[in-house]
N, C-alpha and C positions, 0 to 999 in steps of 0.2 A: 504494499500499499504506499502510496505517495500522496500526501495532501488529501487523505481520505478517499483516494481513487485507486482502483485496482490497476496494477502495472503488469503487463504481459511482456515477457522476453522471448524472442525467437532465438533459441540456442543454436549454435553452430552455423549461423547464416554465412559468416565470412569463410568458413570451411567449405561450404557448398559452392561458394563462388569460384573455387579452384577446380571444381569438377563440373564442367558445363554440359555434360552429356545427359543431364536429367536427374531427377530425384533419386534414381537407383544407381547412378554412376558412383562407384567406389563406396557402395552402401556399407559394407562391412567395416571399413575404416571409420565412416561417420558414426556408426553405432558404437564402435569401440571408444572413440573420443567422447561420446555422450556418456558412456558408462564410466569413464575415468574422471570426467570433470564435473558432472552434475552433483553427485553425492556430497562432495566437499562444499561446493558453492551453496547448495540448498541448506546444508547443515550450518554453515557459518553465517550466511547472509539472510536466511529466511527463518529457520527453526530457532537458532540460538537467540536472536533478539526477541522473538515472540515468547519463548519460554522464560527468558529473563524478565519479560513484562507480565508474566503470569497468565499468558494465553495458551490456548491449545491450537494445534495446526492440523489441517487436513490436506493431504497431498493425494492427488488423483493422477494416475498414469494410464495410458491406453496403448494397446497393440503390443505385439511381440518385442518391438524395438526397445521398449522401456522396462520390461520385466526384470532383467538382470540389474538394471540401474536402480530400480526400486528396492530390490533385495540388498544391494550394496548400501543404499541409503539407510535402510533399516538396521543393518549391521553397524554402520557408523553411529547412528543415534543410540543404539544399545550401548555401544562402547563408551559414549560420552554421557550416558545417563539421561538422555532426553527422549528416548523412544516412548515412554509412558505418556508423554504429553502430545503425541502425534497419532493420528488415524491415517493409515496408508491404505489406499485402494487401487487395485489394478483391474482392468477389464479388457476384453477384446470384442470387437464388433464382427469378427469373422474368424475362421480357423486357418487362415493363410499363415504359414510359417510357424505354427504352434509347435512344430517339431524342434524349433530352435529354443524353446523355453525350457529351462531346467525345472 
């Protein structure tokens, strides 16, 4: 939230700019970067400030691309003692690539 308004960030946009062949161009690399960078960013810049302010956090992720990232985020939050202040939800609108989900 910024000034009482929801702020949305499109993650990895600059990375996608280096792969102009479409959304699936170098997809595995993009997903790997997402998995490596999102848990720390969300932990430090979203969850930590909210928990320190006495708030709860709800995080919703969607599709196979985000499943591992959400698991890593959950692990990070457990390690730092903030997981109990968060509700994490994951869903999929189809069964495409579900074989990639652990």
